C-alpha positions as CSV (number, residue, x, y, z in Angstrom):
1,X,18.3,1.0,-20.2
2,X,15.3,3.2,-19.0
3,X,12.3,0.3,-20.0
4,X,14.4,-2.4,-18.0
5,X,15.0,-0.2,-15.2
6,X,11.6,0.9,-14.8
7,X,10.6,-3.6,-15.5
8,X,13.6,-4.5,-12.6
9,X,12.0,-1.6,-10.2
10,X,8.7,-2.8,-10.6
11,X,9.1,-6.6,-10.6
12,X,10.4,-5.2,-6.8
13,X,7.1,-4.2,-5.5
14,X,5.4,-7.3,-5.2
15,X,8.2,-8.9,-3.3
16,X,8.6,-6.0,-1.0
17,X,4.7,-6.4,-0.1
18,X,5.1,-10.2,0.1
19,X,8.5,-10.1,2.7
20,X,6.5,-7.8,4.8
21,X,3.9,-9.4,4.7
22,X,5.4,-12.8,5.7
23,X,7.8,-10.0,8.3
24,X,4.9,-8.7,10.1
25,X,2.9,-11.9,9.9
26,X,5.5,-14.2,12.0
27,X,6.0,-11.5,14.4
28,X,2.2,-10.8,14.9
29,X,2.0,-14.8,15.7
30,X,4.8,-14.4,18.5
31,X,3.8,-15.6,22.0
32,X,3.2,-12.9,25.2
33,X,1.8,-10.0,25.7
34,X,4.5,-6.8,24.8
35,X,3.1,-5.1,27.4
36,X,3.2,-7.5,30.4
37,X,6.9,-7.8,28.9
38,X,6.9,-3.6,29.1
39,X,5.8,-4.0,32.4
40,X,7.7,-7.1,33.9
41,X,6.8,-8.6,37.7
42,X,4.5,-5.1,38.3
43,X,1.3,-5.1,36.2
44,X,0.2,-1.3,34.9
45,X,-3.0,-0.4,36.1
46,X,-5.8,-2.1,32.9
47,X,-6.6,1.8,32.6
48,X,-3.1,2.3,31.5
49,X,-2.9,-1.0,29.7
50,X,-5.4,-0.3,27.3
51,X,-4.6,3.1,26.8
52,X,-1.7,1.6,25.6
53,X,-3.0,-0.9,22.9
54,X,-5.4,1.6,21.8
55,X,-2.3,4.3,20.7
56,X,-0.9,1.0,19.3
57,X,-4.0,-0.6,17.4
58,X,-2.5,-3.9,19.8
59,X,-5.8,-4.9,19.4
60,X,-6.8,-4.5,15.6
61,X,-6.7,-7.3,13.2
62,X,-3.6,-8.6,11.7
63,X,-4.9,-7.1,8.2
64,X,-5.6,-3.8,9.3
65,X,-2.3,-3.5,11.1
66,X,-0.5,-4.1,8.2
67,X,-2.8,-2.2,6.5
68,X,-1.4,0.5,8.7
69,X,2.3,-0.3,9.1
70,X,2.6,-0.3,5.1
71,X,0.5,3.3,4.7
72,X,3.3,4.2,6.9
73,X,6.3,3.2,5.5
74,X,5.3,4.4,2.6
75,X,5.5,8.0,3.9
76,X,9.4,6.9,5.2
77,X,8.1,5.9,8.9
78,X,8.7,2.2,10.4
79,X,6.7,3.1,12.9
80,X,7.4,3.7,17.0
81,X,8.5,2.3,20.1
82,X,6.6,1.6,23.5
83,X,9.1,4.7,24.3
84,X,7.6,6.6,21.9
85,X,10.7,6.7,19.8
86,X,10.9,6.4,15.8
87,X,12.1,2.7,14.7
88,X,13.9,4.2,11.9
89,X,15.6,6.3,14.0
90,X,16.8,2.9,16.6
91,X,18.0,1.5,13.0
92,X,19.9,4.9,11.8
93,X,22.0,4.9,14.5
94,X,22.9,1.1,14.9
95,X,23.7,0.9,11.3
96,X,27.3,2.2,11.0
97,X,28.6,0.1,13.3
98,X,26.7,-3.0,11.9
99,X,27.4,-2.3,8.5
100,X,31.3,-1.6,9.5
101,X,31.4,-5.1,10.5
102,X,30.2,-6.3,7.5
103,X,32.4,-4.8,5.4
104,X,35.0,-6.0,7.5
105,X,33.5,-9.0,7.0
106,X,33.1,-8.5,3.1
107,X,37.0,-7.2,2.3
108,X,38.3,-10.6,4.1
109,X,35.6,-12.6,2.2
110,X,36.7,-11.1,-1.2
111,X,40.3,-11.7,-0.5
112,X,40.4,-15.5,1.3
113,X,37.7,-16.7,-1.4
114,X,39.4,-15.7,-4.3
115,X,42.8,-16.6,-3.2
116,X,41.5,-20.0,-2.3
117,X,39.3,-20.5,-5.1
118,X,41.8,-19.3,-8.1
119,X,44.9,-21.7,-6.3
120,X,42.0,-24.6,-6.8
121,X,40.9,-24.0,-9.7
122,X,44.4,-23.2,-11.4
123,X,45.6,-26.8,-9.3
124,X,42.6,-28.9,-10.7
125,X,43.0,-32.3,-9.2
126,X,46.0,-31.4,-7.6
127,X,46.6,-31.2,-3.6
128,X,45.8,-27.8,-4.0
129,X,42.4,-28.8,-5.3
130,X,42.1,-30.6,-2.3
131,X,42.9,-28.1,-0.1
132,X,39.9,-26.0,-1.4
133,X,37.8,-28.1,-1.8
134,X,38.4,-29.5,2.0
135,X,38.1,-25.9,2.9
136,X,34.9,-24.8,1.4
137,X,33.1,-28.3,2.9
138,X,34.7,-27.7,6.6
139,X,33.0,-23.9,6.4
140,X,30.0,-24.4,4.6
141,X,29.3,-28.1,7.0
142,X,30.2,-26.1,10.4
143,X,26.9,-23.7,11.5
144,X,28.7,-20.2,11.7
145,X,27.2,-19.8,15.4
146,X,29.4,-22.5,16.5
147,X,32.7,-21.6,15.1
148,X,31.1,-17.9,16.0
149,X,31.9,-19.8,19.9
150,X,34.8,-21.2,19.4
151,X,36.6,-18.4,18.1
152,X,35.7,-16.1,21.0
153,X,36.4,-19.3,23.5
154,X,40.3,-19.8,22.0
155,X,40.7,-16.5,21.1
156,X,39.4,-14.1,22.9
157,X,39.4,-15.9,26.2
158,X,42.2,-18.5,26.2
159,X,44.5,-16.7,24.6
160,X,43.3,-13.0,25.4
161,X,44.5,-11.7,21.7
162,X,41.6,-10.1,21.4
163,X,38.3,-8.4,22.9
164,X,35.9,-11.8,23.3
165,X,33.1,-9.4,23.8
166,X,32.5,-5.7,22.7
167,X,33.7,-2.8,20.5
168,X,36.1,-1.1,23.2
169,X,38.8,-1.6,21.6
170,X,37.3,0.0,18.4
171,X,38.5,-0.2,14.8
172,X,39.6,-2.6,13.5
173,X,40.6,-4.8,16.8
174,X,37.1,-5.4,18.4
175,X,36.1,-6.1,14.7
176,X,38.5,-8.3,13.4
177,X,37.7,-11.7,15.2
178,X,33.4,-11.1,14.4
179,X,34.5,-10.3,11.1
180,X,36.7,-13.2,9.9
181,X,34.2,-15.4,11.6
182,X,31.3,-14.4,9.0
183,X,34.2,-13.8,6.5
184,X,35.1,-17.9,6.8
185,X,31.8,-19.0,5.8
186,X,31.4,-16.9,3.4
187,X,34.2,-17.0,1.8
188,X,33.8,-21.5,1.4
189,X,30.7,-20.4,-0.8
190,X,33.4,-17.9,-3.2
191,X,35.6,-20.0,-3.0
192,X,33.4,-22.9,-4.4
193,X,32.4,-21.1,-7.0
194,X,35.1,-19.6,-8.4
195,X,37.4,-22.6,-8.5
196,X,34.5,-24.4,-10.2
197,X,34.2,-21.6,-13.1
198,X,37.3,-21.3,-13.2
199,X,37.7,-24.8,-14.3
200,X,35.2,-25.1,-16.6
201,X,36.6,-21.8,-18.1
202,X,40.3,-23.3,-18.4
203,X,37.8,-27.0,-20.0
204,X,36.7,-24.7,-22.7
205,X,37.2,-24.6,-26.4
206,X,38.5,-21.3,-26.8
207,X,41.1,-21.6,-24.2
208,X,42.6,-24.3,-25.9
209,X,42.7,-22.1,-29.6
210,X,44.3,-19.5,-27.1
211,X,47.2,-22.2,-26.0
212,X,47.3,-23.1,-29.9
213,X,48.0,-19.5,-31.3
214,X,51.0,-19.6,-28.7
215,X,49.8,-17.4,-26.1
216,X,52.1,-17.6,-23.3
217,X,50.2,-19.5,-19.9
218,X,50.6,-16.5,-18.0
219,X,48.4,-13.8,-20.8
220,X,46.0,-17.0,-21.1
221,X,45.4,-17.2,-17.9
222,X,45.2,-13.9,-16.4
223,X,43.6,-12.3,-19.7
224,X,41.5,-15.1,-20.2
225,X,40.8,-17.4,-18.1
226,X,40.7,-15.1,-15.2
227,X,38.3,-13.0,-16.6
228,X,35.6,-14.7,-18.1
229,X,35.6,-16.7,-15.0
230,X,35.3,-13.6,-12.7
231,X,31.9,-13.0,-14.1
232,X,29.5,-15.1,-12.3
233,X,32.1,-14.3,-9.4
234,X,31.2,-10.0,-10.0
235,X,27.6,-10.6,-9.1
236,X,27.6,-13.1,-6.5
237,X,29.6,-10.3,-4.8
238,X,27.4,-7.9,-5.2
239,X,24.4,-9.5,-3.9
240,X,26.8,-10.9,-0.9
241,X,27.6,-7.6,1.0
242,X,24.1,-7.1,1.3
243,X,23.6,-10.7,2.8
244,X,26.5,-9.8,5.6
245,X,23.9,-7.3,6.9
246,X,21.2,-9.8,7.1
247,X,24.2,-12.5,8.8
248,X,25.6,-10.1,11.4
249,X,22.9,-10.3,12.9
250,X,24.0,-13.3,14.7
251,X,27.4,-12.3,15.4
252,X,27.0,-8.9,16.8
253,X,24.5,-11.1,19.5
254,X,27.3,-13.1,20.4
255,X,30.2,-10.4,20.2
256,X,28.0,-8.6,22.1
257,X,28.2,-5.6,19.3
258,X,26.0,-2.8,19.6
259,X,24.5,-3.1,16.2
260,X,21.0,-3.8,14.6
261,X,21.7,-7.1,15.6
262,X,21.6,-6.6,19.2
263,X,19.2,-4.2,18.7
264,X,17.1,-7.0,17.1
265,X,17.6,-10.0,20.4
266,X,16.8,-7.5,22.9
267,X,13.4,-6.5,20.5
268,X,12.6,-10.3,20.2
269,X,13.5,-10.6,24.0
270,X,11.4,-7.9,24.7
271,X,8.1,-8.5,22.1
272,X,9.0,-5.3,20.9
273,X,7.6,-6.2,17.6
274,X,7.8,-2.6,15.9
275,X,11.0,-3.1,16.1
276,X,11.6,-6.6,15.0
277,X,9.4,-5.7,11.7
278,X,11.3,-2.7,11.0
279,X,14.5,-4.6,11.4
280,X,13.5,-7.3,8.7
281,X,12.5,-4.8,6.5
282,X,15.4,-2.4,6.2
283,X,17.3,-5.4,6.0
284,X,14.9,-6.8,2.8
285,X,15.1,-3.3,1.2
286,X,18.3,-2.9,1.3
287,X,19.1,-6.4,0.2
288,X,16.6,-5.4,-3.1
289,X,18.8,-2.3,-3.5
290,X,21.6,-3.8,-4.2
291,X,20.0,-6.8,-5.8
292,X,18.8,-3.5,-8.5
293,X,22.5,-2.1,-8.8
294,X,24.0,-6.0,-9.6
295,X,21.3,-6.7,-12.2
296,X,21.7,-3.0,-13.9
297,X,25.4,-3.4,-13.6
298,X,25.1,-6.8,-15.5
299,X,22.4,-5.0,-17.8
300,X,25.1,-2.1,-18.6
301,X,27.9,-5.0,-19.2
302,X,25.8,-8.0,-21.1
303,X,22.6,-6.3,-23.3
304,X,21.2,-9.0,-24.1
305,X,19.8,-9.3,-20.8
306,X,17.7,-6.1,-20.9
307,X,15.5,-7.7,-24.1
């Protein structure tokens, strides 16, 4: 198991390098001058601008800037913004809000996706199965921001059931609507995976054998079918929590939630490339960490993958 763990960690290193290089390159190519965006309509003296550019290495070649960033990242330094604040501190300050939203959405997704997926799988070819398929097609086909804006308008503005933006009401009321928007979009994929996996298990030879032995339908379904059908679903769920953190970026901007999504949007508008790169890098590292934990857990469950 130790050797398998070391191999998986080693495989993460080129992924981190490639992902951070791509993120830094895209941020480096952002149009506009960050110093001009910082000062607004009243430009700074040329000497001050030159000092700022020198202090933040803005005139260095791209590869030099990227090398300096990676060297700092190896020491736990995500850089500093134009006001001298550590980027890691800004991220950690807002991360609890984003994590609360992502975790709430993940739990709702778990309930909605599994219920609809199991319901459709157990009623394959009947009305329940058709409902599950329609649900997945609708929420997989409609963009998330469209659902978010529609829900915000109907439930927040017209009906007034929840605040349309902000977190003044606190958890859970301020998070329930954006979390539901995220959950329904993500639950569609979970429901499709659960339904397909369950249908495949119910058609397998060992399920026919279990029925031939005279086992009760309840034991066949709950003791054999669902247990085996959940193996790919568990792997998917482990990775989807990290994916929820990335998906929260757009939802936070729409619902004006002060998480890392709002910080990302503000930083892009202000040309704060260091913060943009820092947030994107943090999300990549979190995703890779969850991916590693899922792989290690899978290696414990199924020793064959360690070979």
